[in-house]
Biopython code that builds the backbone (N, CA, C, O; Angstrom):
import numpy as np
from Bio.PDB.StructureBuilder import StructureBuilder

atoms = [
    (1, "GLN", "N", (-58.822, 16.275, -25.835)),
    (1, "GLN", "CA", (-58.424, 16.788, -24.642)),
    (1, "GLN", "C", (-56.937, 15.932, -24.804)),
    (1, "GLN", "O", (-56.816, 14.754, -25.141)),
    (2, "VAL", "N", (-55.863, 16.891, -24.459)),
    (2, "VAL", "CA", (-54.492, 15.911, -24.149)),
    (2, "VAL", "C", (-54.320, 16.562, -22.704)),
    (2, "VAL", "O", (-54.625, 17.666, -22.251)),
    (3, "GLN", "N", (-53.769, 15.545, -22.216)),
    (3, "GLN", "CA", (-53.179, 16.460, -20.571)),
    (3, "GLN", "C", (-51.742, 15.958, -20.297)),
    (3, "GLN", "O", (-51.214, 14.847, -20.318)),
    (4, "LEU", "N", (-51.329, 17.183, -20.039)),
    (4, "LEU", "CA", (-49.245, 16.850, -19.880)),
    (4, "LEU", "C", (-49.093, 17.339, -18.512)),
    (4, "LEU", "O", (-49.692, 18.292, -18.012)),
    (5, "VAL", "N", (-48.406, 16.740, -18.076)),
    (5, "VAL", "CA", (-47.940, 17.041, -16.771)),
    (5, "VAL", "C", (-46.383, 17.079, -16.986)),
    (5, "VAL", "O", (-45.785, 16.467, -17.870)),
    (6, "GLU", "N", (-45.787, 17.948, -15.972)),
    (6, "GLU", "CA", (-44.104, 17.686, -16.116)),
    (6, "GLU", "C", (-43.725, 17.775, -15.286)),
    (6, "GLU", "O", (-44.078, 18.750, -14.624)),
    (7, "SER", "N", (-42.968, 17.054, -14.847)),
    (7, "SER", "CA", (-41.969, 16.562, -13.355)),
    (7, "SER", "C", (-40.654, 16.830, -13.440)),
    (7, "SER", "O", (-40.173, 17.198, -14.512)),
    (8, "GLY", "N", (-39.892, 16.681, -12.310)),
    (8, "GLY", "CA", (-38.477, 16.704, -12.636)),
    (8, "GLY", "C", (-37.275, 18.030, -12.232)),
    (8, "GLY", "O", (-36.126, 17.934, -11.800)),
    (9, "GLY", "N", (-38.243, 19.451, -12.642)),
    (9, "GLY", "CA", (-37.628, 20.566, -12.034)),
    (9, "GLY", "C", (-36.963, 20.639, -10.580)),
    (9, "GLY", "O", (-37.171, 19.964, -9.572)),
    (10, "GLY", "N", (-36.456, 21.256, -10.729)),
    (10, "GLY", "CA", (-35.771, 21.539, -9.231)),
    (10, "GLY", "C", (-34.288, 22.751, -9.095)),
    (10, "GLY", "O", (-33.931, 23.301, -10.136)),
    (11, "LEU", "N", (-33.692, 23.001, -8.047)),
    (11, "LEU", "CA", (-32.529, 23.420, -8.076)),
    (11, "LEU", "C", (-31.517, 22.712, -8.305)),
    (11, "LEU", "O", (-31.610, 21.500, -8.112)),
    (12, "VAL", "N", (-30.311, 23.267, -8.764)),
    (12, "VAL", "CA", (-29.081, 22.329, -9.032)),
    (12, "VAL", "C", (-27.933, 23.724, -9.246)),
    (12, "VAL", "O", (-28.205, 24.873, -9.595)),
    (13, "GLN", "N", (-26.591, 23.119, -8.892)),
    (13, "GLN", "CA", (-25.448, 24.095, -8.996)),
    (13, "GLN", "C", (-25.105, 23.416, -10.640)),
    (13, "GLN", "O", (-25.394, 22.374, -11.227)),
    (14, "PRO", "N", (-24.014, 25.173, -11.086)),
    (14, "PRO", "CA", (-23.799, 25.045, -11.827)),
    (14, "PRO", "C", (-23.015, 24.147, -12.511)),
    (14, "PRO", "O", (-22.071, 23.907, -11.759)),
    (15, "GLY", "N", (-22.854, 23.325, -13.847)),
    (15, "GLY", "CA", (-21.821, 22.255, -14.353)),
    (15, "GLY", "C", (-23.210, 20.624, -13.839)),
    (15, "GLY", "O", (-23.321, 19.604, -14.519)),
    (16, "GLY", "N", (-23.854, 20.864, -12.794)),
    (16, "GLY", "CA", (-25.239, 19.994, -12.433)),
    (16, "GLY", "C", (-25.944, 18.986, -13.845)),
    (16, "GLY", "O", (-25.399, 18.833, -14.938)),
    (17, "SER", "N", (-27.170, 18.453, -13.443)),
    (17, "SER", "CA", (-27.830, 17.660, -14.182)),
    (17, "SER", "C", (-29.301, 17.412, -13.934)),
    (17, "SER", "O", (-29.380, 17.639, -12.727)),
    (18, "LEU", "N", (-30.210, 17.166, -14.241)),
    (18, "LEU", "CA", (-31.506, 16.994, -14.273)),
    (18, "LEU", "C", (-31.748, 16.135, -15.382)),
    (18, "LEU", "O", (-31.028, 15.876, -16.346)),
    (19, "ARG", "N", (-33.400, 15.558, -14.940)),
    (19, "ARG", "CA", (-33.402, 14.350, -15.560)),
    (19, "ARG", "C", (-35.035, 15.587, -15.908)),
    (19, "ARG", "O", (-35.048, 16.491, -15.073)),
    (20, "LEU", "N", (-36.270, 15.675, -16.964)),
    (20, "LEU", "CA", (-37.369, 16.157, -17.169)),
    (20, "LEU", "C", (-37.788, 15.493, -17.740)),
    (20, "LEU", "O", (-37.207, 15.082, -18.745)),
    (21, "SER", "N", (-39.531, 14.874, -17.225)),
    (21, "SER", "CA", (-40.574, 14.312, -17.523)),
    (21, "SER", "C", (-41.607, 15.255, -17.927)),
    (21, "SER", "O", (-41.946, 16.348, -17.472)),
    (22, "CYS", "N", (-42.105, 14.401, -19.101)),
    (22, "CYS", "CA", (-43.861, 15.225, -19.688)),
    (22, "CYS", "C", (-45.040, 13.775, -19.611)),
    (22, "CYS", "O", (-45.421, 13.405, -20.722)),
    (23, "ALA", "N", (-45.342, 13.348, -18.954)),
    (23, "ALA", "CA", (-46.368, 12.395, -19.290)),
    (23, "ALA", "C", (-47.480, 12.916, -20.072)),
    (23, "ALA", "O", (-47.894, 14.070, -19.966)),
    (24, "ALA", "N", (-47.861, 12.209, -20.704)),
    (24, "ALA", "CA", (-49.292, 12.522, -21.417)),
    (24, "ALA", "C", (-50.381, 12.038, -21.126)),
    (24, "ALA", "O", (-50.266, 11.107, -20.328)),
    (25, "SER", "N", (-51.410, 12.265, -21.429)),
    (25, "SER", "CA", (-52.432, 11.791, -21.256)),
    (25, "SER", "C", (-54.437, 11.659, -22.105)),
    (25, "SER", "O", (-54.893, 12.065, -23.174)),
    (26, "GLY", "N", (-54.932, 11.056, -21.169)),
    (26, "GLY", "CA", (-56.188, 11.439, -22.385)),
    (26, "GLY", "C", (-56.766, 11.078, -23.845)),
    (26, "GLY", "O", (-57.861, 10.861, -24.364)),
    (27, "SER", "N", (-55.338, 11.141, -24.229)),
    (27, "SER", "CA", (-55.657, 11.154, -25.661)),
    (27, "SER", "C", (-56.167, 9.691, -26.612)),
    (27, "SER", "O", (-55.932, 8.491, -26.476)),
    (28, "ARG", "N", (-56.864, 10.388, -27.475)),
    (28, "ARG", "CA", (-57.199, 9.404, -28.018)),
    (28, "ARG", "C", (-56.867, 9.040, -29.556)),
    (28, "ARG", "O", (-57.389, 8.182, -30.268)),
    (29, "PHE", "N", (-55.998, 9.813, -29.801)),
    (29, "PHE", "CA", (-55.260, 10.172, -30.825)),
    (29, "PHE", "C", (-53.638, 9.886, -30.835)),
    (29, "PHE", "O", (-52.941, 10.213, -29.875)),
    (30, "SER", "N", (-53.243, 9.416, -31.698)),
    (30, "SER", "CA", (-51.634, 9.190, -31.616)),
    (30, "SER", "C", (-50.812, 10.305, -31.192)),
    (30, "SER", "O", (-49.888, 10.314, -32.006)),
    (31, "ILE", "N", (-50.638, 11.242, -30.374)),
    (31, "ILE", "CA", (-49.268, 11.707, -30.135)),
    (31, "ILE", "C", (-47.827, 11.603, -31.019)),
    (31, "ILE", "O", (-46.891, 10.805, -31.062)),
    (32, "ASN", "N", (-48.267, 13.146, -31.850)),
    (32, "ASN", "CA", (-47.060, 12.949, -33.035)),
    (32, "ASN", "C", (-45.975, 13.678, -32.744)),
    (32, "ASN", "O", (-45.110, 12.937, -32.276)),
    (33, "ALA", "N", (-45.479, 15.272, -32.836)),
    (33, "ALA", "CA", (-44.137, 16.025, -32.527)),
    (33, "ALA", "C", (-44.625, 16.178, -30.831)),
    (33, "ALA", "O", (-45.749, 16.354, -30.361)),
    (34, "MET", "N", (-43.181, 16.020, -30.098)),
    (34, "MET", "CA", (-43.285, 16.955, -29.077)),
    (34, "MET", "C", (-42.452, 17.797, -28.641)),
    (34, "MET", "O", (-41.568, 17.999, -29.472)),
    (35, "GLY", "N", (-42.295, 18.590, -27.371)),
    (35, "GLY", "CA", (-41.545, 19.386, -27.488)),
    (35, "GLY", "C", (-41.105, 19.472, -26.279)),
    (35, "GLY", "O", (-41.544, 18.502, -25.661)),
    (36, "TRP", "N", (-40.382, 20.213, -25.532)),
    (36, "TRP", "CA", (-39.456, 21.277, -24.622)),
    (36, "TRP", "C", (-39.314, 22.972, -25.062)),
    (36, "TRP", "O", (-38.635, 23.290, -26.039)),
    (37, "TYR", "N", (-39.834, 23.712, -24.458)),
    (37, "TYR", "CA", (-39.931, 25.202, -24.655)),
    (37, "TYR", "C", (-39.258, 25.475, -23.057)),
    (37, "TYR", "O", (-39.149, 24.583, -22.216)),
    (38, "ARG", "N", (-38.845, 26.891, -22.858)),
    (38, "ARG", "CA", (-38.642, 27.267, -21.504)),
    (38, "ARG", "C", (-39.331, 28.866, -21.660)),
    (38, "ARG", "O", (-40.043, 29.534, -22.410)),
    (39, "GLN", "N", (-38.556, 28.944, -20.359)),
    (39, "GLN", "CA", (-39.742, 31.135, -20.810)),
    (39, "GLN", "C", (-38.698, 31.666, -18.956)),
    (39, "GLN", "O", (-39.071, 31.351, -17.826)),
    (40, "ALA", "N", (-37.614, 32.374, -19.268)),
    (40, "ALA", "CA", (-37.290, 32.678, -18.413)),
    (40, "ALA", "C", (-37.563, 34.035, -17.880)),
    (40, "ALA", "O", (-37.989, 34.786, -18.757)),
    (41, "PRO", "N", (-37.475, 34.448, -16.983)),
    (41, "PRO", "CA", (-37.901, 36.122, -16.283)),
    (41, "PRO", "C", (-37.979, 37.259, -17.200)),
    (41, "PRO", "O", (-37.041, 37.985, -17.531)),
    (42, "ARG", "N", (-38.945, 37.318, -17.495)),
    (42, "ARG", "CA", (-38.550, 38.793, -18.791)),
    (42, "ARG", "C", (-38.174, 38.327, -19.882)),
    (42, "ARG", "O", (-37.490, 38.940, -20.702)),
    (43, "LYS", "N", (-38.697, 36.888, -20.025)),
    (43, "LYS", "CA", (-38.544, 36.811, -21.837)),
    (43, "LYS", "C", (-39.115, 36.186, -22.442)),
    (43, "LYS", "O", (-39.607, 35.166, -21.958)),
    (44, "GLU", "N", (-39.291, 36.507, -23.698)),
    (44, "GLU", "CA", (-39.721, 35.375, -24.180)),
    (44, "GLU", "C", (-39.943, 33.926, -23.876)),
    (44, "GLU", "O", (-39.341, 33.577, -22.861)),
    (45, "ARG", "N", (-40.821, 32.727, -24.623)),
    (45, "ARG", "CA", (-40.950, 31.589, -24.051)),
    (45, "ARG", "C", (-39.911, 31.204, -25.601)),
    (45, "ARG", "O", (-40.017, 31.769, -26.689)),
    (46, "GLU", "N", (-39.190, 30.368, -25.325)),
    (46, "GLU", "CA", (-38.148, 29.774, -26.295)),
    (46, "GLU", "C", (-38.264, 28.218, -26.443)),
    (46, "GLU", "O", (-39.000, 27.562, -25.706)),
    (47, "LEU", "N", (-37.544, 27.695, -27.375)),
    (47, "LEU", "CA", (-37.536, 26.508, -27.803)),
    (47, "LEU", "C", (-36.828, 25.993, -27.161)),
    (47, "LEU", "O", (-36.025, 26.788, -26.673)),
    (48, "VAL", "N", (-36.590, 24.405, -26.700)),
    (48, "VAL", "CA", (-35.408, 24.096, -26.415)),
    (48, "VAL", "C", (-34.589, 22.732, -27.221)),
    (48, "VAL", "O", (-33.418, 22.498, -27.519)),
    (49, "ALA", "N", (-36.262, 21.804, -27.425)),
    (49, "ALA", "CA", (-35.999, 20.544, -28.127)),
    (49, "ALA", "C", (-37.478, 20.550, -28.732)),
    (49, "ALA", "O", (-38.566, 21.088, -28.525)),
    (50, "THR", "N", (-36.868, 19.621, -29.614)),
    (50, "THR", "CA", (-38.228, 18.719, -30.419)),
    (50, "THR", "C", (-37.796, 17.578, -30.782)),
    (50, "THR", "O", (-36.677, 17.401, -31.264)),
    (51, "ILE", "N", (-39.066, 16.249, -30.485)),
    (51, "ILE", "CA", (-38.775, 15.392, -30.884)),
    (51, "ILE", "C", (-39.749, 14.638, -32.159)),
    (51, "ILE", "O", (-40.952, 14.720, -31.913)),
    (52, "THR", "N", (-39.530, 14.180, -33.000)),
    (52, "THR", "CA", (-41.315, 13.316, -33.461)),
    (52, "THR", "C", (-41.394, 12.173, -33.351)),
    (52, "THR", "O", (-40.393, 11.540, -33.013)),
    (53, "SER", "N", (-42.181, 11.755, -33.511)),
    (53, "SER", "CA", (-43.004, 10.663, -33.314)),
    (53, "SER", "C", (-41.980, 9.137, -33.953)),
    (53, "SER", "O", (-42.059, 7.935, -33.700)),
    (54, "GLY", "N", (-41.467, 9.598, -34.464)),
    (54, "GLY", "CA", (-39.988, 8.933, -35.408)),
    (54, "GLY", "C", (-38.682, 8.800, -34.638)),
    (54, "GLY", "O", (-37.876, 7.910, -34.909)),
    (55, "GLY", "N", (-38.501, 9.610, -33.766)),
    (55, "GLY", "CA", (-37.442, 10.462, -33.266)),
    (55, "GLY", "C", (-36.463, 10.760, -33.747)),
    (55, "GLY", "O", (-35.293, 10.459, -33.509)),
    (56, "SER", "N", (-37.197, 11.739, -34.869)),
    (56, "SER", "CA", (-36.096, 12.719, -35.313)),
    (56, "SER", "C", (-36.303, 14.080, -34.307)),
    (56, "SER", "O", (-37.399, 14.565, -34.023)),
    (57, "THR", "N", (-34.801, 14.640, -33.776)),
    (57, "THR", "CA", (-34.599, 15.484, -32.878)),
    (57, "THR", "C", (-34.302, 16.955, -33.743)),
    (57, "THR", "O", (-34.128, 17.330, -34.902)),
    (58, "ASN", "N", (-34.359, 17.420, -32.582)),
    (58, "ASN", "CA", (-34.221, 18.940, -32.965)),
    (58, "ASN", "C", (-34.040, 19.842, -31.723)),
    (58, "ASN", "O", (-34.741, 19.732, -30.717)),
    (59, "TYR", "N", (-32.902, 20.873, -31.892)),
    (59, "TYR", "CA", (-32.533, 21.535, -30.729)),
    (59, "TYR", "C", (-31.924, 22.836, -30.903)),
    (59, "TYR", "O", (-31.083, 23.032, -31.781)),
    (60, "ALA", "N", (-32.360, 23.835, -30.011)),
    (60, "ALA", "CA", (-32.102, 25.162, -30.044)),
    (60, "ALA", "C", (-30.373, 25.353, -29.482)),
    (60, "ALA", "O", (-30.056, 25.247, -28.298)),
    (61, "ASP", "N", (-29.425, 25.641, -30.573)),
    (61, "ASP", "CA", (-27.809, 25.839, -30.523)),
    (61, "ASP", "C", (-27.700, 26.006, -28.841)),
    (61, "ASP", "O", (-26.990, 25.312, -28.112)),
    (62, "SER", "N", (-28.702, 27.250, -28.364)),
    (62, "SER", "CA", (-27.297, 26.987, -26.449)),
    (62, "SER", "C", (-27.764, 25.893, -26.199)),
    (62, "SER", "O", (-26.705, 25.407, -25.802)),
    (63, "VAL", "N", (-28.597, 24.943, -26.080)),
    (63, "VAL", "CA", (-28.676, 23.302, -25.526)),
    (63, "VAL", "C", (-27.788, 22.206, -25.939)),
    (63, "VAL", "O", (-27.724, 21.101, -25.399)),
    (64, "LYS", "N", (-26.913, 22.737, -27.243)),
    (64, "LYS", "CA", (-26.385, 21.440, -28.201)),
    (64, "LYS", "C", (-25.298, 21.124, -27.622)),
    (64, "LYS", "O", (-24.330, 21.786, -27.247)),
    (65, "GLY", "N", (-25.739, 19.293, -27.566)),
    (65, "GLY", "CA", (-24.360, 18.693, -26.818)),
    (65, "GLY", "C", (-24.511, 18.324, -25.161)),
    (65, "GLY", "O", (-23.946, 17.434, -24.527)),
    (66, "ARG", "N", (-25.606, 19.471, -24.649)),
    (66, "ARG", "CA", (-25.778, 19.553, -23.574)),
    (66, "ARG", "C", (-27.317, 18.216, -23.311)),
    (66, "ARG", "O", (-27.565, 17.072, -22.930)),
    (67, "PHE", "N", (-27.730, 19.054, -23.677)),
    (67, "PHE", "CA", (-29.498, 18.312, -23.725)),
    (67, "PHE", "C", (-29.988, 17.411, -24.589)),
    (67, "PHE", "O", (-30.140, 17.557, -25.802)),
    (68, "THR", "N", (-30.307, 16.180, -23.720)),
    (68, "THR", "CA", (-31.047, 15.230, -24.837)),
    (68, "THR", "C", (-32.814, 14.663, -24.706)),
    (68, "THR", "O", (-33.490, 13.944, -23.969)),
    (69, "ILE", "N", (-32.979, 15.472, -25.871)),
    (69, "ILE", "CA", (-34.730, 15.002, -25.827)),
    (69, "ILE", "C", (-34.602, 13.094, -25.878)),
    (69, "ILE", "O", (-33.646, 12.328, -25.996)),
    (70, "SER", "N", (-35.660, 12.955, -25.766)),
    (70, "SER", "CA", (-35.740, 11.480, -25.725)),
    (70, "SER", "C", (-37.708, 11.031, -25.757)),
    (70, "SER", "O", (-38.291, 12.107, -25.621)),
    (71, "ARG", "N", (-38.448, 10.208, -25.847)),
    (71, "ARG", "CA", (-39.284, 9.702, -25.542)),
    (71, "ARG", "C", (-40.013, 8.201, -25.762)),
    (71, "ARG", "O", (-39.833, 7.612, -26.828)),
    (72, "ASP", "N", (-40.943, 7.542, -24.575)),
    (72, "ASP", "CA", (-41.053, 6.250, -24.615)),
    (72, "ASP", "C", (-43.149, 6.624, -25.529)),
    (72, "ASP", "O", (-44.167, 7.100, -25.027)),
    (73, "ASN", "N", (-42.810, 6.026, -27.105)),
    (73, "ASN", "CA", (-44.297, 6.099, -27.139)),
    (73, "ASN", "C", (-45.146, 5.461, -26.724)),
    (73, "ASN", "O", (-46.325, 5.809, -26.649)),
    (74, "ALA", "N", (-44.602, 4.247, -26.329)),
    (74, "ALA", "CA", (-45.779, 3.137, -25.544)),
    (74, "ALA", "C", (-46.263, 3.736, -24.236)),
    (74, "ALA", "O", (-47.357, 3.498, -23.726)),
    (75, "LYS", "N", (-45.118, 4.717, -23.642)),
    (75, "LYS", "CA", (-45.540, 5.517, -22.198)),
    (75, "LYS", "C", (-46.310, 6.632, -21.940)),
    (75, "LYS", "O", (-46.790, 6.993, -20.865)),
    (76, "ASN", "N", (-46.414, 7.370, -23.516)),
    (76, "ASN", "CA", (-46.654, 8.386, -23.970)),
    (76, "ASN", "C", (-45.758, 9.680, -23.131)),
    (76, "ASN", "O", (-46.283, 10.787, -23.013)),
    (77, "THR", "N", (-44.471, 9.418, -22.617)),
    (77, "THR", "CA", (-43.721, 10.414, -22.273)),
    (77, "THR", "C", (-42.608, 10.699, -22.704)),
    (77, "THR", "O", (-42.018, 9.893, -23.423)),
    (78, "MET", "N", (-42.151, 11.696, -22.430)),
    (78, "MET", "CA", (-41.470, 12.079, -22.975)),
    (78, "MET", "C", (-40.240, 12.974, -22.116)),
    (78, "MET", "O", (-40.682, 13.827, -21.346)),
    (79, "PHE", "N", (-38.588, 12.816, -22.208)),
    (79, "PHE", "CA", (-37.628, 13.405, -21.644)),
    (79, "PHE", "C", (-37.131, 14.878, -21.928)),
    (79, "PHE", "O", (-37.312, 15.509, -22.969)),
    (80, "LEU", "N", (-36.592, 15.218, -21.008)),
    (80, "LEU", "CA", (-34.984, 15.823, -21.488)),
    (80, "LEU", "C", (-34.335, 15.777, -19.956)),
    (80, "LEU", "O", (-34.580, 16.231, -18.838)),
    (81, "GLN", "N", (-33.235, 14.841, -20.701)),
    (81, "GLN", "CA", (-32.166, 14.498, -20.160)),
    (81, "GLN", "C", (-31.026, 16.372, -20.055)),
    (81, "GLN", "O", (-31.654, 17.102, -20.822)),
    (82, "MET", "N", (-29.988, 17.090, -19.562)),
    (82, "MET", "CA", (-29.919, 17.898, -19.146)),
    (82, "MET", "C", (-28.677, 17.943, -17.941)),
    (82, "MET", "O", (-28.782, 17.971, -16.715)),
    (83, "ASN", "N", (-27.154, 17.935, -19.053)),
    (83, "ASN", "CA", (-26.152, 18.356, -18.216)),
    (83, "ASN", "C", (-25.388, 19.812, -18.204)),
    (83, "ASN", "O", (-25.549, 20.877, -18.800)),
    (84, "SER", "N", (-24.671, 19.416, -17.432)),
    (84, "SER", "CA", (-24.075, 20.856, -17.981)),
    (84, "SER", "C", (-24.222, 22.080, -17.596)),
    (84, "SER", "O", (-23.815, 23.114, -18.126)),
    (85, "LEU", "N", (-24.933, 21.893, -16.471)),
    (85, "LEU", "CA", (-26.205, 23.156, -16.727)),
    (85, "LEU", "C", (-25.843, 24.988, -16.364)),
    (85, "LEU", "O", (-25.394, 25.053, -15.220)),
    (86, "ASN", "N", (-25.871, 25.466, -16.588)),
    (86, "ASN", "CA", (-25.483, 26.966, -15.664)),
    (86, "ASN", "C", (-26.751, 27.395, -15.425)),
    (86, "ASN", "O", (-27.826, 26.799, -15.357)),
    (87, "PRO", "N", (-26.295, 29.041, -15.259)),
    (87, "PRO", "CA", (-27.595, 30.092, -14.718)),
    (87, "PRO", "C", (-28.182, 30.406, -16.272)),
    (87, "PRO", "O", (-29.320, 30.874, -16.321)),
    (88, "GLU", "N", (-27.712, 30.254, -17.108)),
    (88, "GLU", "CA", (-28.926, 30.751, -18.223)),
    (88, "GLU", "C", (-29.922, 29.791, -18.692)),
    (88, "GLU", "O", (-30.674, 29.780, -19.666)),
    (89, "ASP", "N", (-29.695, 28.926, -17.644)),
    (89, "ASP", "CA", (-30.963, 27.391, -17.789)),
    (89, "ASP", "C", (-32.090, 28.251, -17.248)),
    (89, "ASP", "O", (-33.203, 28.214, -17.772)),
    (90, "THR", "N", (-31.815, 29.026, -16.201)),
    (90, "THR", "CA", (-32.789, 28.540, -15.400)),
    (90, "THR", "C", (-34.116, 29.199, -15.781)),
    (90, "THR", "O", (-34.089, 30.318, -16.292)),
    (91, "ALA", "N", (-35.639, 28.373, -15.495)),
    (91, "ALA", "CA", (-36.061, 29.044, -16.500)),
    (91, "ALA", "C", (-38.083, 28.146, -15.917)),
    (91, "ALA", "O", (-38.080, 27.272, -15.051)),
    (92, "VAL", "N", (-39.076, 28.475, -16.392)),
    (92, "VAL", "CA", (-39.994, 27.313, -16.460)),
    (92, "VAL", "C", (-39.859, 26.650, -17.858)),
    (92, "VAL", "O", (-39.733, 27.136, -18.982)),
    (93, "TYR", "N", (-39.934, 25.266, -17.366)),
    (93, "TYR", "CA", (-40.165, 24.630, -18.574)),
    (93, "TYR", "C", (-40.690, 24.154, -19.045)),
    (93, "TYR", "O", (-40.180, 23.036, -18.984)),
    (94, "PHE", "N", (-42.005, 24.054, -19.949)),
    (94, "PHE", "CA", (-43.262, 23.069, -20.346)),
    (94, "PHE", "C", (-42.619, 22.568, -21.795)),
    (94, "PHE", "O", (-41.635, 22.895, -22.459)),
    (95, "CYS", "N", (-43.770, 21.534, -21.943)),
    (95, "CYS", "CA", (-43.318, 20.342, -22.688)),
    (95, "CYS", "C", (-44.743, 20.616, -23.705)),
    (95, "CYS", "O", (-45.784, 20.917, -23.120)),
    (96, "ASN", "N", (-44.748, 20.538, -24.747)),
    (96, "ASN", "CA", (-46.643, 20.421, -25.542)),
    (96, "ASN", "C", (-46.113, 18.988, -26.371)),
    (96, "ASN", "O", (-45.156, 18.214, -26.373)),
    (97, "ALA", "N", (-47.372, 19.197, -27.036)),
    (97, "ALA", "CA", (-47.398, 17.754, -27.436)),
    (97, "ALA", "C", (-48.617, 18.004, -28.618)),
    (97, "ALA", "O", (-49.617, 18.612, -28.237)),
    (98, "LEU", "N", (-48.543, 17.475, -30.278)),
    (98, "LEU", "CA", (-49.266, 17.988, -30.822)),
    (98, "LEU", "C", (-50.234, 16.533, -31.263)),
    (98, "LEU", "O", (-49.830, 15.421, -31.606)),
    (99, "ALA", "N", (-51.586, 17.028, -31.104)),
    (99, "ALA", "CA", (-52.049, 15.525, -31.976)),
    (99, "ALA", "C", (-53.494, 15.900, -32.126)),
    (99, "ALA", "O", (-54.073, 16.627, -31.319)),
    (100, "SER", "N", (-54.041, 15.385, -33.171)),
    (100, "SER", "CA", (-55.231, 15.468, -33.936)),
    (100, "SER", "C", (-54.922, 16.729, -34.432)),
    (100, "SER", "O", (-55.859, 17.303, -33.878)),
    (101, "PHE", "N", (-54.225, 17.816, -35.170)),
    (101, "PHE", "CA", (-53.961, 18.766, -35.657)),
    (101, "PHE", "C", (-53.966, 20.383, -33.879)),
    (101, "PHE", "O", (-54.084, 21.593, -34.073)),
    (102, "ARG", "N", (-53.822, 19.778, -32.626)),
    (102, "ARG", "CA", (-54.102, 20.833, -31.629)),
    (102, "ARG", "C", (-52.370, 19.979, -31.217)),
    (102, "ARG", "O", (-51.633, 19.021, -31.451)),
    (103, "LEU", "N", (-52.599, 21.576, -30.251)),
    (103, "LEU", "CA", (-51.083, 21.734, -29.726)),
    (103, "LEU", "C", (-51.589, 22.002, -28.793)),
    (103, "LEU", "O", (-52.238, 23.034, -28.623)),
    (104, "TYR", "N", (-51.322, 20.753, -27.631)),
    (104, "TYR", "CA", (-51.248, 20.745, -26.167)),
    (104, "TYR", "C", (-50.307, 21.634, -24.996)),
    (104, "TYR", "O", (-49.143, 21.385, -24.683)),
    (105, "TRP", "N", (-50.807, 22.268, -24.687)),
    (105, "TRP", "CA", (-49.115, 22.347, -23.272)),
    (105, "TRP", "C", (-49.497, 21.777, -21.708)),
    (105, "TRP", "O", (-50.549, 21.456, -21.155)),
    (106, "GLY", "N", (-48.207, 21.824, -21.342)),
    (106, "GLY", "CA", (-48.267, 21.584, -19.767)),
    (106, "GLY", "C", (-48.240, 22.581, -19.088)),
    (106, "GLY", "O", (-48.314, 23.690, -19.617)),
    (107, "GLN", "N", (-48.110, 22.396, -17.538)),
    (107, "GLN", "CA", (-48.355, 24.276, -16.847)),
    (107, "GLN", "C", (-47.184, 24.364, -16.419)),
    (107, "GLN", "O", (-46.990, 25.447, -15.868)),
    (108, "GLY", "N", (-45.830, 23.319, -16.440)),
    (108, "GLY", "CA", (-44.498, 24.132, -16.668)),
    (108, "GLY", "C", (-43.902, 23.577, -15.304)),
    (108, "GLY", "O", (-44.720, 23.395, -14.402)),
    (109, "THR", "N", (-42.378, 23.247, -15.018)),
    (109, "THR", "CA", (-41.823, 22.993, -14.202)),
    (109, "THR", "C", (-40.673, 23.755, -14.397)),
    (109, "THR", "O", (-40.095, 23.985, -15.459)),
    (110, "GLN", "N", (-40.289, 24.264, -12.842)),
    (110, "GLN", "CA", (-39.580, 24.716, -12.962)),
    (110, "GLN", "C", (-37.813, 25.106, -12.307)),
    (110, "GLN", "O", (-37.682, 25.063, -11.084)),
    (111, "VAL", "N", (-36.552, 25.468, -13.181)),
    (111, "VAL", "CA", (-35.567, 25.003, -13.635)),
    (111, "VAL", "C", (-35.088, 25.511, -12.457)),
    (111, "VAL", "O", (-36.110, 25.459, -11.772)),
    (112, "THR", "N", (-33.894, 26.149, -11.467)),
    (112, "THR", "CA", (-33.538, 26.797, -11.159)),
    (112, "THR", "C", (-31.695, 26.163, -11.101)),
    (112, "THR", "O", (-31.125, 25.204, -10.581)),
    (113, "VAL", "N", (-31.253, 27.438, -12.027)),
    (113, "VAL", "CA", (-29.797, 26.530, -12.110)),
    (113, "VAL", "C", (-28.380, 28.029, -10.773)),
    (113, "VAL", "O", (-28.070, 29.183, -11.070)),
    (114, "SER", "N", (-28.086, 27.456, -9.864)),
    (114, "SER", "CA", (-27.610, 28.341, -8.918)),
    (114, "SER", "C", (-26.747, 27.619, -7.576)),
    (114, "SER", "O", (-26.986, 26.741, -6.748)),
    (115, "SER", "N", (-25.633, 28.526, -7.890)),
    (115, "SER", "CA", (-24.543, 28.177, -6.307)),
    (115, "SER", "C", (-25.179, 28.474, -4.769)),
    (115, "SER", "O", (-24.498, 28.257, -3.767)),
]
sb = StructureBuilder()
sb.init_structure("model")
sb.init_model(0)
sb.init_chain("A")
sb.init_seg("    ")
for serial, (resi, resn, name, xyz) in enumerate(atoms, 1):
    if name == "N":
        sb.init_residue(resn, " ", resi, " ")
    sb.init_atom(name, np.array(xyz, "f"), 0.0, 1.0, " ", f" {name:<3s}", serial, name[0])
structure = sb.get_structure()
């Protein structure tokens, strides 16, 4: 069983920045890929970015050049640095992790971009 806890969300003005964290605990096995997803009101959950245990990354087109995903394998923690935020980035952000062929999700953290 893997527990994931997101933090770092909040209210930010357009053009601002936030850094999200996702701390994983409880895994007896190595965590493989991890990722960030988001869900805006009345919309489907969508991919934001993913990162493998080796550090390979993948981004949604909408966040390329603005968001950076990273992870600290020793601390089982993943980060999402979000710059140049705009109102369309407003959503609940979820992290997930693949461990021992099972996918785990966190509870989410709210990000609101508004003036």
